[in-house]
MOPAC internal coordinates of N, CA, C and O (Angstrom, degrees):
PM7 1SCF
backbone

  N    0.0000 0     0.00 0     0.00 0    0    0    0
  C    1.4280 1     0.00 0     0.00 0    1    0    0
  C    1.5222 1   112.01 1     0.00 0    2    1    0
  O    1.2310 1   120.00 1   148.65 1    3    2    1
  N    1.2612 1   117.60 1   -31.35 1    3    2    1
  C    1.4479 1   119.08 1   179.76 1    5    3    2
  C    1.5168 1   110.72 1   -67.03 1    6    5    3
  O    1.2310 1   119.86 1   143.52 1    7    6    5
  N    1.3160 1   117.88 1   -36.48 1    7    6    5
  C    1.4522 1   119.32 1   179.10 1    9    7    6
  C    1.5293 1   110.47 1   -69.52 1   10    9    7
  O    1.2310 1   120.06 1   145.01 1   11   10    9
  N    1.3103 1   117.50 1   -34.99 1   11   10    9
  C    1.4629 1   119.96 1   177.41 1   13   11   10
  C    1.5270 1   111.02 1   -68.82 1   14   13   11
  O    1.2310 1   120.33 1   142.57 1   15   14   13
  N    1.3095 1   116.97 1   -37.43 1   15   14   13
  C    1.4595 1   120.61 1   179.90 1   17   15   14
  C    1.5196 1   110.27 1   -66.60 1   18   17   15
  O    1.2310 1   119.85 1   139.57 1   19   18   17
  N    1.3300 1   117.90 1   -40.43 1   19   18   17
  C    1.4485 1   120.05 1   179.05 1   21   19   18
  C    1.5296 1   110.50 1   -72.14 1   22   21   19
  O    1.2310 1   120.51 1   148.67 1   23   22   21
  N    1.3308 1   116.63 1   -31.33 1   23   22   21
  C    1.4574 1   120.79 1   177.88 1   25   23   22
  C    1.5303 1   110.67 1   -66.94 1   26   25   23
  O    1.2310 1   120.25 1   142.86 1   27   26   25
  N    1.2950 1   117.14 1   -37.14 1   27   26   25
  C    1.4542 1   121.20 1   179.25 1   29   27   26
  C    1.5288 1   110.88 1   -71.93 1   30   29   27
  O    1.2310 1   119.53 1   151.15 1   31   30   29
  N    1.2954 1   118.50 1   -28.85 1   31   30   29
  C    1.4607 1   120.94 1  -178.89 1   33   31   30
  C    1.5294 1   111.71 1   -77.84 1   34   33   31
  O    1.2310 1   118.98 1   152.98 1   35   34   33
  N    1.3073 1   119.54 1   -27.02 1   35   34   33
  C    1.4575 1   121.54 1  -178.74 1   37   35   34
  C    1.5305 1   112.08 1   -61.00 1   38   37   35
  O    1.2310 1   118.44 1   131.54 1   39   38   37
  N    1.3185 1   120.57 1   -48.46 1   39   38   37
  C    1.4606 1   118.03 1   178.23 1   41   39   38
  C    1.5266 1   111.39 1   -61.73 1   42   41   39
  O    1.2310 1   120.30 1   145.53 1   43   42   41
  N    1.3114 1   117.03 1   -34.47 1   43   42   41
  C    1.4519 1   119.70 1   178.82 1   45   43   42
  C    1.5355 1   109.63 1   -68.28 1   46   45   43
  O    1.2310 1   120.01 1   142.71 1   47   46   45
  N    1.3193 1   117.58 1   -37.29 1   47   46   45
  C    1.4557 1   121.30 1   177.61 1   49   47   46
  C    1.5348 1   110.00 1   -64.67 1   50   49   47
  O    1.2310 1   119.63 1   137.97 1   51   50   49
  N    1.3168 1   118.32 1   -42.03 1   51   50   49
  C    1.4636 1   121.99 1   178.16 1   53   51   50
  C    1.5275 1   110.86 1   -64.86 1   54   53   51
  O    1.2310 1   121.09 1   140.63 1   55   54   53
  N    1.3013 1   115.52 1   -39.37 1   55   54   53
  C    1.4621 1   119.28 1   177.90 1   57   55   54
  C    1.5318 1   109.95 1   -64.66 1   58   57   55
  O    1.2310 1   120.62 1   139.37 1   59   58   57
  N    1.3294 1   116.42 1   -40.63 1   59   58   57
  C    1.4599 1   121.04 1   179.91 1   61   59   58
  C    1.5403 1   110.49 1   -63.89 1   62   61   59
  O    1.2310 1   120.01 1   138.05 1   63   62   61
  N    1.3217 1   117.59 1   -41.95 1   63   62   61
  C    1.4672 1   121.88 1   178.56 1   65   63   62
  C    1.5249 1   109.58 1   -65.73 1   66   65   63
  O    1.2310 1   120.44 1   137.82 1   67   66   65
  N    1.3332 1   116.76 1   -42.18 1   67   66   65
  C    1.4586 1   120.66 1   178.99 1   69   67   66
  C    1.5293 1   110.86 1   -61.76 1   70   69   67
  O    1.2310 1   120.18 1   138.55 1   71   70   69
  N    1.3106 1   117.25 1   -41.45 1   71   70   69
  C    1.4622 1   121.46 1   178.78 1   73   71   70
  C    1.5263 1   109.79 1   -64.49 1   74   73   71
  O    1.2310 1   119.65 1   138.33 1   75   74   73
  N    1.2984 1   118.28 1   -41.67 1   75   74   73
  C    1.4644 1   121.62 1   178.94 1   77   75   74
  C    1.5297 1   111.22 1   -64.31 1   78   77   75
  O    1.2310 1   120.55 1   135.31 1   79   78   77
  N    1.3290 1   116.56 1   -44.69 1   79   78   77
  C    1.4686 1   120.68 1   179.31 1   81   79   78
  C    1.5227 1   110.17 1   -63.31 1   82   81   79
  O    1.2310 1   120.57 1   136.73 1   83   82   81
  N    1.3262 1   116.52 1   -43.27 1   83   82   81
  C    1.4602 1   120.18 1   179.05 1   85   83   82
  C    1.5315 1   110.55 1   -64.14 1   86   85   83
  O    1.2310 1   120.40 1   139.48 1   87   86   85
  N    1.3141 1   116.84 1   -40.52 1   87   86   85
  C    1.4711 1   120.47 1   179.02 1   89   87   86
  C    1.5285 1   110.87 1   -63.80 1   90   89   87
  O    1.2310 1   120.08 1   136.28 1   91   90   89
  N    1.3204 1   117.45 1   -43.72 1   91   90   89
  C    1.4623 1   121.19 1   178.85 1   93   91   90
  C    1.5291 1   109.96 1   -63.73 1   94   93   91
  O    1.2310 1   120.49 1   138.82 1   95   94   93
  N    1.3341 1   116.66 1   -41.18 1   95   94   93
  C    1.4633 1   120.27 1   179.70 1   97   95   94
  C    1.5349 1   110.42 1   -63.23 1   98   97   95
  O    1.2310 1   120.23 1   136.80 1   99   98   97
  N    1.3132 1   117.17 1   -43.20 1   99   98   97
  C    1.4634 1   120.87 1   179.01 1  101   99   98
  C    1.5216 1   110.43 1   -64.43 1  102  101   99
  O    1.2310 1   120.13 1   136.88 1  103  102  101
  N    1.3125 1   117.36 1   -43.12 1  103  102  101
  C    1.4682 1   121.03 1   179.44 1  105  103  102
  C    1.5263 1   110.59 1   -63.26 1  106  105  103
  O    1.2310 1   119.87 1   136.09 1  107  106  105
  N    1.3387 1   117.85 1   -43.91 1  107  106  105
  C    1.4629 1   120.99 1   177.74 1  109  107  106
  C    1.5210 1   111.38 1   -62.88 1  110  109  107
  O    1.2310 1   120.42 1   140.06 1  111  110  109
  N    1.3193 1   116.81 1   -39.94 1  111  110  109
  C    1.4610 1   120.69 1   177.59 1  113  111  110
  C    1.5250 1   110.55 1   -63.04 1  114  113  111
  O    1.2310 1   120.29 1   135.98 1  115  114  113
  N    1.3070 1   117.05 1   -44.02 1  115  114  113
  C    1.4641 1   120.83 1   179.60 1  117  115  114
  C    1.5284 1   111.65 1   -64.89 1  118  117  115
  O    1.2310 1   120.14 1   138.97 1  119  118  117
  N    1.3195 1   117.34 1   -41.03 1  119  118  117
  C    1.4664 1   120.80 1   177.88 1  121  119  118
  C    1.5324 1   110.02 1   -63.21 1  122  121  119
  O    1.2310 1   120.66 1   136.26 1  123  122  121
  N    1.3270 1   116.35 1   -43.74 1  123  122  121
  C    1.4629 1   120.24 1   177.48 1  125  123  122
  C    1.5161 1   111.82 1   -61.89 1  126  125  123
  O    1.2310 1   120.32 1   138.87 1  127  126  125
  N    1.3142 1   116.99 1   -41.13 1  127  126  125
  C    1.4667 1   120.90 1   178.62 1  129  127  126
  C    1.5242 1   110.98 1   -64.65 1  130  129  127
  O    1.2310 1   120.24 1   138.30 1  131  130  129
  N    1.3202 1   117.15 1   -41.70 1  131  130  129
  C    1.4657 1   120.96 1   179.58 1  133  131  130
  C    1.5254 1   110.33 1   -63.44 1  134  133  131
  O    1.2310 1   120.23 1   136.58 1  135  134  133
  N    1.3201 1   117.17 1   -43.42 1  135  134  133
  C    1.4677 1   120.95 1   179.84 1  137  135  134
  C    1.5301 1   110.28 1   -64.03 1  138  137  135
  O    1.2310 1   120.28 1   136.61 1  139  138  137
  N    1.3353 1   117.06 1   -43.39 1  139  138  137
  C    1.4647 1   121.46 1   179.96 1  141  139  138
  C    1.5274 1   110.62 1   -64.26 1  142  141  139
  O    1.2310 1   120.03 1   136.16 1  143  142  141
  N    1.3226 1   117.55 1   -43.84 1  143  142  141
  C    1.4590 1   120.97 1   179.62 1  145  143  142
  C    1.5282 1   111.57 1   -66.54 1  146  145  143
  O    1.2310 1   120.43 1   143.74 1  147  146  145
  N    1.3253 1   116.79 1   -36.26 1  147  146  145
  C    1.4587 1   120.60 1   177.97 1  149  147  146
  C    1.5321 1   110.31 1   -65.04 1  150  149  147
  O    1.2310 1   120.13 1   137.45 1  151  150  149
  N    1.3167 1   117.36 1   -42.55 1  151  150  149
  C    1.4691 1   121.18 1   178.26 1  153  151  150
  C    1.5270 1   110.27 1   -64.20 1  154  153  151
  O    1.2310 1   120.33 1   138.65 1  155  154  153
  N    1.3266 1   116.97 1   -41.35 1  155  154  153
  C    1.4635 1   120.48 1   179.10 1  157  155  154
  C    1.5229 1   110.33 1   -65.66 1  158  157  155
  O    1.2310 1   120.04 1   140.87 1  159  158  157
  N    1.3230 1   117.54 1   -39.13 1  159  158  157
  C    1.4651 1   121.10 1   178.24 1  161  159  158
  C    1.5241 1   110.67 1   -63.51 1  162  161  159
  O    1.2310 1   120.09 1   139.13 1  163  162  161
  N    1.3268 1   117.44 1   -40.87 1  163  162  161
  C    1.4696 1   120.73 1   177.45 1  165  163  162
  C    1.5247 1   111.08 1   -63.09 1  166  165  163
  O    1.2310 1   120.38 1   139.04 1  167  166  165
  N    1.3368 1   116.88 1   -40.96 1  167  166  165
  C    1.4607 1   120.21 1   177.89 1  169  167  166
  C    1.5276 1   111.01 1   -63.31 1  170  169  167
  O    1.2310 1   120.64 1   139.45 1  171  170  169
  N    1.3275 1   116.37 1   -40.55 1  171  170  169
  C    1.4581 1   120.07 1   179.85 1  173  171  170
  C    1.5280 1   111.67 1   -67.68 1  174  173  171
  O    1.2310 1   120.12 1   144.70 1  175  174  173
  N    1.3226 1   117.37 1   -35.30 1  175  174  173
  C    1.4689 1   120.89 1   177.32 1  177  175  174
  C    1.5269 1   109.52 1   -65.47 1  178  177  175
  O    1.2310 1   120.10 1   136.84 1  179  178  177
  N    1.3281 1   117.41 1   -43.16 1  179  178  177
  C    1.4636 1   120.88 1   177.74 1  181  179  178
  C    1.5283 1   110.76 1   -62.91 1  182  181  179
  O    1.2310 1   120.69 1   138.66 1  183  182  181
  N    1.3202 1   116.28 1   -41.34 1  183  182  181
  C    1.4597 1   120.61 1   179.42 1  185  183  182
  C    1.5310 1   110.17 1   -65.06 1  186  185  183
  O    1.2310 1   120.31 1   139.07 1  187  186  185
  N    1.3355 1   117.02 1   -40.93 1  187  186  185
  C    1.4616 1   120.68 1   178.44 1  189  187  186
  C    1.5265 1   110.90 1   -62.25 1  190  189  187
  O    1.2310 1   120.50 1   136.78 1  191  190  189
  N    1.3366 1   116.64 1   -43.22 1  191  190  189
  C    1.4642 1   120.57 1   179.26 1  193  191  190
  C    1.5245 1   111.30 1   -62.16 1  194  193  191
  O    1.2310 1   120.69 1   138.97 1  195  194  193
  N    1.3205 1   116.29 1   -41.03 1  195  194  193
  C    1.4619 1   120.65 1   179.30 1  197  195  194
  C    1.5294 1   110.28 1   -65.57 1  198  197  195
  O    1.2310 1   120.46 1   138.22 1  199  198  197
  N    1.3196 1   116.72 1   -41.78 1  199  198  197
  C    1.4635 1   119.98 1   178.97 1  201  199  198
  C    1.5264 1   111.76 1   -67.46 1  202  201  199
  O    1.2310 1   120.08 1   143.54 1  203  202  201
  N    1.3327 1   117.45 1   -36.46 1  203  202  201
  C    1.4623 1   120.29 1   176.26 1  205  203  202
  C    1.5284 1   110.57 1   -63.58 1  206  205  203
  O    1.2310 1   120.60 1   141.40 1  207  206  205
  N    1.3308 1   116.46 1   -38.60 1  207  206  205
  C    1.4656 1   120.33 1   177.47 1  209  207  206
  C    1.5248 1   110.27 1   -63.62 1  210  209  207
  O    1.2310 1   120.46 1   137.16 1  211  210  209
  N    1.3331 1   116.73 1   -42.84 1  211  210  209
  C    1.4601 1   120.27 1   177.99 1  213  211  210
  C    1.5214 1   111.05 1   -62.59 1  214  213  211
  O    1.2310 1   120.41 1   138.49 1  215  214  213
  N    1.3300 1   116.82 1   -41.51 1  215  214  213
  C    1.4623 1   120.65 1   179.10 1  217  215  214
  C    1.5210 1   109.92 1   -61.61 1  218  217  215
  O    1.2310 1   120.15 1   136.61 1  219  218  217
  N    1.3299 1   117.32 1   -43.39 1  219  218  217
  C    1.4647 1   120.47 1   178.44 1  221  219  218
  C    1.5256 1   111.60 1   -63.33 1  222  221  219
  O    1.2310 1   120.58 1   138.98 1  223  222  221
  N    1.3327 1   116.50 1   -41.02 1  223  222  221
  C    1.4633 1   120.05 1   178.23 1  225  223  222
  C    1.5290 1   110.72 1   -62.55 1  226  225  223
  O    1.2310 1   120.59 1   136.20 1  227  226  225
  N    1.3273 1   116.48 1   -43.80 1  227  226  225
  C    1.4606 1   120.18 1   179.28 1  229  227  226
  C    1.5287 1   111.16 1   -66.87 1  230  229  227
  O    1.2310 1   120.24 1   144.21 1  231  230  229
  N    1.3171 1   117.14 1   -35.79 1  231  230  229
  C    1.4674 1   119.91 1   178.20 1  233  231  230
  C    1.5230 1   110.47 1   -64.33 1  234  233  231
  O    1.2310 1   120.21 1   139.08 1  235  234  233
  N    1.3336 1   117.20 1   -40.92 1  235  234  233
  C    1.4664 1   120.48 1   176.82 1  237  235  234
  C    1.5278 1   111.02 1   -63.92 1  238  237  235
  O    1.2310 1   120.92 1   139.35 1  239  238  237
  N    1.3166 1   115.84 1   -40.65 1  239  238  237
  C    1.4611 1   119.87 1   179.05 1  241  239  238
  C    1.5291 1   110.80 1   -64.61 1  242  241  239
  O    1.2310 1   120.44 1   140.28 1  243  242  241
  N    1.3156 1   116.77 1   -39.72 1  243  242  241
  C    1.4695 1   120.79 1   178.04 1  245  243  242
  C    1.5269 1   110.34 1   -64.06 1  246  245  243
  O    1.2310 1   120.47 1   138.68 1  247  246  245
  N    1.3292 1   116.70 1   -41.32 1  247  246  245
  C    1.4667 1   119.93 1   178.04 1  249  247  246
  C    1.5279 1   111.18 1   -61.53 1  250  249  247
  O    1.2310 1   120.53 1   137.69 1  251  250  249
  N    1.3375 1   116.60 1   -42.31 1  251  250  249
  C    1.4598 1   120.00 1   178.32 1  253  251  250
  C    1.5231 1   111.31 1   -62.64 1  254  253  251
  O    1.2310 1   120.58 1   137.80 1  255  254  253
  N    1.3239 1   116.49 1   -42.20 1  255  254  253
  C    1.4593 1   120.16 1   179.93 1  257  255  254
  C    1.5219 1   111.14 1   -67.72 1  258  257  255
  O    1.2310 1   120.45 1   142.41 1  259  258  257
  N    1.3324 1   116.75 1   -37.59 1  259  258  257
  C    1.4662 1   119.45 1   176.68 1  261  259  258
  C    1.5286 1   110.64 1   -64.88 1  262  261  259
  O    1.2310 1   120.32 1   142.10 1  263  262  261
  N    1.3381 1   116.99 1   -37.90 1  263  262  261
  C    1.4618 1   120.55 1   176.56 1  265  263  262
  C    1.5270 1   110.80 1   -63.37 1  266  265  263
  O    1.2310 1   120.76 1   140.08 1  267  266  265
  N    1.3138 1   116.14 1   -39.92 1  267  266  265
  C    1.4660 1   119.75 1   178.24 1  269  267  266
  C    1.5220 1   110.77 1   -64.74 1  270  269  267
  O    1.2310 1   120.65 1   141.04 1  271  270  269
  N    1.3302 1   116.37 1   -38.96 1  271  270  269
  C    1.4646 1   119.32 1   178.82 1  273  271  270
  C    1.5292 1   111.90 1   -68.92 1  274  273  271
  O    1.2310 1   120.34 1   148.85 1  275  274  273
  N    1.3133 1   116.95 1   -31.15 1  275  274  273
  C    1.4643 1   120.97 1  -177.80 1  277  275  274
  C    1.5258 1   112.06 1   -75.78 1  278  277  275
  O    1.2310 1   120.36 1   157.62 1  279  278  277
  N    1.3308 1   116.92 1   -22.38 1  279  278  277
  C    1.4631 1   120.11 1  -179.27 1  281  279  278
  C    1.5301 1   110.61 1   -68.38 1  282  281  279
  O    1.2310 1   120.70 1   -34.41 1  283  282  281
  N    1.3186 1   116.27 1   145.59 1  283  282  281
  C    1.4695 1   118.40 1   176.99 1  285  283  282
  C    1.5258 1   110.01 1   -74.32 1  286  285  283
  O    1.2310 1   121.52 1   -21.14 1  287  286  285
  N    1.3143 1   114.70 1   158.86 1  287  286  285
  C    1.4575 1   120.15 1   179.91 1  289  287  286
  C    1.5254 1   109.27 1   -87.15 1  290  289  287
  O    1.2310 1   120.61 1  -101.41 1  291  290  289
  N    1.3327 1   116.45 1    78.59 1  291  290  289
  C    1.4566 1   120.65 1   178.66 1  293  291  290
  C    1.5281 1   109.65 1   -88.30 1  294  293  291
  O    1.2310 1   120.71 1    -2.04 1  295  294  293
  N    1.3095 1   116.25 1   177.96 1  295  294  293
  C    1.4671 1   120.62 1  -177.03 1  297  295  294
  C    1.5254 1   112.21 1   -63.40 1  298  297  295
  O    1.2310 1   120.32 1   141.96 1  299  298  297
  N    1.3310 1   117.00 1   -38.04 1  299  298  297
  C    1.4703 1   120.49 1  -179.47 1  301  299  298
  C    1.5338 1   110.72 1   -64.65 1  302  301  299
  O    1.2310 1   120.49 1   139.47 1  303  302  301
  N    1.3079 1   116.68 1   -40.53 1  303  302  301
  C    1.4696 1   120.87 1   178.38 1  305  303  302
  C    1.5256 1   110.24 1   -63.66 1  306  305  303
  O    1.2310 1   120.46 1   135.83 1  307  306  305
  N    1.3090 1   116.73 1   -44.17 1  307  306  305
  C    1.4652 1   120.19 1  -179.54 1  309  307  306
  C    1.5236 1   110.59 1   -64.61 1  310  309  307
  O    1.2310 1   119.71 1   141.19 1  311  310  309
  N    1.3335 1   118.16 1   -38.81 1  311  310  309
  C    1.4665 1   121.28 1   176.84 1  313  311  310
  C    1.5256 1   111.12 1   -63.46 1  314  313  311
  O    1.2310 1   120.38 1   136.22 1  315  314  313
  N    1.3342 1   116.87 1   -43.78 1  315  314  313
  C    1.4693 1   119.97 1   179.41 1  317  315  314
  C    1.5204 1   111.85 1   -62.91 1  318  317  315
  O    1.2310 1   120.15 1   137.63 1  319  318  317
  N    1.3132 1   117.32 1   -42.37 1  319  318  317
  C    1.4680 1   120.14 1   178.62 1  321  319  318
  C    1.5179 1   110.13 1   -64.51 1  322  321  319
  O    1.2310 1   119.89 1   137.92 1  323  322  321
  N    1.3313 1   117.82 1   -42.08 1  323  322  321
  C    1.4627 1   121.20 1  -179.84 1  325  323  322
  C    1.5274 1   110.53 1   -62.74 1  326  325  323
  O    1.2310 1   119.78 1   140.61 1  327  326  325
  N    1.3320 1   118.03 1   -39.39 1  327  326  325
  C    1.4654 1   120.77 1   179.98 1  329  327  326
  C    1.5223 1   112.14 1   -72.58 1  330  329  327
  O    1.2310 1   120.82 1   130.17 1  331  330  329
  N    1.3254 1   116.04 1   -49.83 1  331  330  329
  C    1.4704 1   120.19 1  -172.40 1  333  331  330
  C    1.5224 1   112.74 1   -76.38 1  334  333  331
  O    1.2310 1   120.20 1   132.88 1  335  334  333
  N    1.3160 1   117.23 1   -47.12 1  335  334  333
  C    1.4668 1   120.01 1  -173.21 1  337  335  334
  C    1.5279 1   112.82 1   -88.26 1  338  337  335
  O    1.2310 1   120.60 1   141.37 1  339  338  337
  N    1.3204 1   116.46 1   -38.63 1  339  338  337
  C    1.4565 1   119.64 1  -174.01 1  341  339  338
  C    1.5212 1   113.84 1  -101.05 1  342  341  339
  O    1.2310 1   120.31 1   167.83 1  343  342  341
  N    1.3339 1   117.01 1   -12.17 1  343  342  341
  C    1.4580 1   120.69 1   178.55 1  345  343  342
  C    1.5274 1   113.30 1    71.62 1  346  345  343
  O    1.2310 1   119.97 1  -154.66 1  347  346  345
  N    1.3048 1   117.65 1    25.34 1  347  346  345
  C    1.4620 1   121.36 1  -179.62 1  349  347  346
  C    1.5224 1   110.53 1   -88.20 1  350  349  347
  O    1.2310 1   120.73 1   -11.81 1  351  350  349
  N    1.3226 1   116.21 1   168.19 1  351  350  349
  C    1.4604 1   121.58 1   178.28 1  353  351  350
  C    1.5158 1   108.58 1  -142.69 1  354  353  351
  O    1.2310 1   121.38 1   -15.70 1  355  354  353
  N    1.3342 1   114.96 1   164.30 1  355  354  353
  C    1.4622 1   120.70 1   175.47 1  357  355  354
  C    1.5278 1   108.14 1   -76.46 1  358  357  355
  O    1.2310 1   119.74 1   -25.17 1  359  358  357
  N    1.3248 1   118.10 1   154.83 1  359  358  357
  C    1.4698 1   120.13 1  -177.08 1  361  359  358
  C    1.5333 1   113.81 1   -60.37 1  362  361  359
  O    1.2310 1   119.46 1   148.53 1  363  362  361
  N    1.3081 1   118.63 1   -31.47 1  363  362  361
  C    1.4593 1   120.07 1  -177.87 1  365  363  362
  C    1.5325 1   113.02 1   -95.36 1  366  365  363
  O    1.2310 1   119.56 1  -175.16 1  367  366  365
  N    1.3395 1   118.45 1     4.84 1  367  366  365
  C    1.4632 1   121.51 1  -179.45 1  369  367  366
  C    1.5200 1   110.96 1   -87.19 1  370  369  367
  O    1.2310 1   121.24 1   -34.31 1  371  370  369
  N    1.3143 1   115.23 1   145.69 1  371  370  369
  C    1.4631 1   121.79 1   173.06 1  373  371  370
  C    1.5223 1   106.74 1  -119.94 1  374  373  371
  O    1.2310 1   120.69 1   -54.06 1  375  374  373
  N    1.3219 1   116.28 1   125.94 1  375  374  373
  C    1.4555 1   121.04 1  -177.89 1  377  375  374
  C    1.5175 1   109.06 1  -104.68 1  378  377  375
  O    1.2310 1   120.71 1   -52.01 1  379  378  377
  N    1.3254 1   116.25 1   127.99 1  379  378  377
  C    1.4611 1   122.07 1   177.88 1  381  379  378
  C    1.5219 1   108.84 1  -106.48 1  382  381  379
  O    1.2310 1   121.09 1   -44.59 1  383  382  381
  N    1.3167 1   115.51 1   135.41 1  383  382  381
  C    1.4544 1   120.93 1   177.84 1  385  383  382
  C    1.5282 1   108.24 1  -110.86 1  386  385  383
  O    1.2310 1   121.09 1   -45.34 1  387  386  385
  N    1.3181 1   115.52 1   134.66 1  387  386  385
  C    1.4506 1   121.48 1   178.64 1  389  387  386
  C    1.5170 1   107.02 1  -121.34 1  390  389  387
  O    1.2310 1   120.62 1   -70.50 1  391  390  389
  N    1.3145 1   116.42 1   109.50 1  391  390  389
  C    1.4638 1   120.84 1  -178.69 1  393  391  390
  C    1.5153 1   112.46 1   -86.88 1  394  393  391
  O    1.2310 1   120.08 1   174.63 1  395  394  393
  N    1.3095 1   117.45 1    -5.37 1  395  394  393
  C    1.4518 1   120.17 1  -179.11 1  397  395  394
  C    1.5262 1   112.12 1   -77.27 1  398  397  395
  O    1.2310 1   120.56 1   145.40 1  399  398  397
  N    1.3098 1   116.54 1   -34.60 1  399  398  397
  C    1.4618 1   121.07 1  -179.17 1  401  399  398
  C    1.5249 1   108.90 1  -102.08 1  402  401  399
  O    1.2310 1   121.59 1   -53.10 1  403  402  401
  N    1.3075 1   114.56 1   126.90 1  403  402  401
  C    1.4737 1   117.99 1  -179.86 1  405  403  402
  C    1.4796 1   110.44 1  -126.58 1  406  405  403
  O    1.2310 1   120.10 1   180.00 1  407  406  405

């Protein structure tokens, strides 16, 4: 009877070891998933911050352009546009170019 009792306990011991191994594997998988998700969340937070900065920069640029549109078309504005956009100059102006400084 003692040999039968020990024989019956062996399958139970193997089942117990299998359950422990499976539990450890599941726990390790869950820990790995949590770490991976945490890293992905940090990356998404950084990406969101960068996009918010871009949105703010674009909003400032839009405000500047709206201010330019709101200004009247006076002589000074027309002169600035002619110089900057069209590369024109006044008849009595002399333009010097310096290629050494960039």
